[in-house]
C-alpha positions in Angstrom: -137.3 26.3 -67.4 -133.5 26.9 -67.6 -133.7 25.9 -71.4 -136.3 28.2 -72.0 -134.7 31.3 -70.2 -131.3 30.3 -71.8 -132.9 31.0 -75.3 -134.2 34.2 -74.5 -131.1 35.4 -73.4 -129.4 34.2 -76.6 -132.5 36.0 -78.5 -131.6 39.2 -76.5 -127.8 38.7 -77.5 -128.8 38.1 -81.2 -130.7 41.3 -81.2 -128.0 43.4 -80.0 -125.9 41.8 -82.6 -128.1 42.5 -85.1 -128.2 46.2 -84.0 -124.6 46.3 -84.1 -124.4 45.1 -87.4 -126.8 47.4 -88.5 -125.4 50.7 -87.1 -122.0 49.6 -88.3 -123.1 48.8 -92.0 -124.6 52.0 -92.3 -121.5 53.8 -90.6 -119.1 52.4 -93.1 -121.1 53.1 -96.4 -121.7 56.9 -95.2 -118.6 57.4 -93.9 -115.8 58.4 -96.4 -112.1 58.5 -96.0 -109.9 59.7 -99.1 -112.9 60.4 -101.3 -114.6 56.9 -100.8 -117.0 55.1 -98.5 -115.0 53.2 -95.7 -116.3 49.7 -97.2 -114.4 50.6 -100.2 -111.6 49.4 -97.8 -110.8 45.7 -98.0 -110.1 45.5 -94.2 -113.3 47.3 -93.3 -115.3 45.1 -96.0 -114.0 42.0 -94.3 -114.6 43.0 -90.6 -118.2 44.0 -91.6 -118.6 40.5 -93.4 -117.3 38.7 -90.5 -120.0 40.5 -88.3 -122.5 39.2 -90.8 -121.3 35.8 -90.8 -121.5 35.4 -87.0 -125.1 37.3 -86.9 -126.2 34.3 -89.2 -124.5 31.6 -87.1 -126.3 33.1 -84.3 -129.4 33.3 -86.1 -129.0 29.8 -86.8 -128.1 28.3 -83.5 -130.9 30.5 -81.7 -133.8 29.1 -84.3 -132.5 25.3 -83.4 -132.7 26.2 -80.0 -136.1 27.8 -80.3 -137.5 24.8 -82.2 -135.9 22.2 -79.6 -137.5 24.3 -76.5 -140.9 24.9 -78.0 -141.2 20.9 -78.8 -139.1 19.4 -76.0 -138.8 21.7 -73.1 -136.5 19.7 -70.9 -134.8 16.9 -73.1 -131.2 17.0 -73.8 -132.0 17.8 -77.2 -133.3 21.0 -76.0 -130.2 21.2 -73.7 -127.9 20.7 -76.4 -129.2 23.2 -78.6 -129.8 26.0 -76.1 -126.0 25.5 -75.0 -124.8 25.7 -78.1 -126.8 28.9 -79.0 -126.0 30.6 -75.7 -122.1 29.6 -76.4 -122.3 30.9 -80.1 -124.1 33.9 -79.1 -122.0 35.1 -76.1 -119.0 34.5 -78.5 -120.4 36.7 -81.0 -121.4 39.4 -78.6 -117.7 39.9 -77.2 -116.2 40.1 -80.8 -118.6 41.9 -82.6 -119.0 44.7 -79.8 -115.3 44.6 -80.7 -114.9 45.2 -84.2 -118.1 47.4 -84.4 -116.2 49.9 -82.1 -113.4 49.6 -84.4 -115.2 50.2 -87.4 -116.6 53.2 -85.8 -112.9 54.4 -85.0 -114.1 54.1 -81.2 -116.6 57.0 -81.6 -119.3 54.6 -80.4 -118.0 54.5 -77.1 -119.5 57.5 -76.2 -123.1 57.7 -74.2 -124.4 59.6 -77.4 -124.0 57.4 -79.7 -126.5 54.9 -80.8 -123.9 51.8 -80.9 -122.8 52.5 -77.3 -126.4 51.3 -76.5 -126.2 47.5 -78.1 -122.5 47.0 -77.3 -123.0 47.8 -73.5 -125.9 45.5 -73.8 -123.9 42.8 -75.4 -121.2 42.9 -72.6 -123.6 42.7 -69.7 -125.7 40.2 -71.2 -123.3 37.6 -72.5 -123.1 36.1 -69.0 -126.3 37.3 -67.6 -128.6 34.5 -66.0 -126.0 31.8 -66.4 -122.5 32.3 -68.0 -121.1 31.4 -71.5 -118.7 28.9 -69.5 -121.6 27.3 -67.4 -123.4 26.6 -70.7 -120.0 25.5 -72.3 -119.9 22.9 -69.1 -123.4 21.8 -69.5 -122.6 20.9 -73.3 -119.5 19.3 -72.5 -121.3 16.9 -69.6 -123.6 15.8 -72.4 -120.7 14.8 -74.5 -118.8 13.0 -71.7 -122.2 11.2 -70.8 -123.9 10.3 -74.3 -120.6 10.6 -76.4 -119.8 13.1 -78.9 -121.4 11.5 -81.5 -124.8 11.0 -79.7 -124.4 15.3 -78.9 -123.8 15.6 -82.6 -127.0 13.6 -83.5 -128.9 15.8 -80.8 -127.7 19.2 -82.6 -128.1 18.1 -86.2 -131.2 15.5 -86.1 
């Protein structure tokens, strides 16, 4: 049951990261500075690409966790997959909320701006139910009990 709940929280975080990316991408493409869209500034483009790359990583970890939970709810493979998805999603939530606000010039901090709805949820949800730290410990316990190679095989086989 805990694995299923962990996968659901990882999915919620993935949705928040995706919403942050979508709003930020739209903003940097529409907002102009010095006669050109913000996306033309290399640093802005780089930060947006970083958000997208993290989103892809979260989605991949989430798909793996959902597949493992669906097939093998209470196995070490499911636990390792869910722990990985939760840790990856929580780290992405923290970093992407910060980058989203930076790219919006902190404008998204106001309650009226839609970015605020995504990022405040990301900050609240990243440690909801079970914290990133607890999932990291769970993954570490598996590695200690079975060895790194066995956990790697659980995650990649």
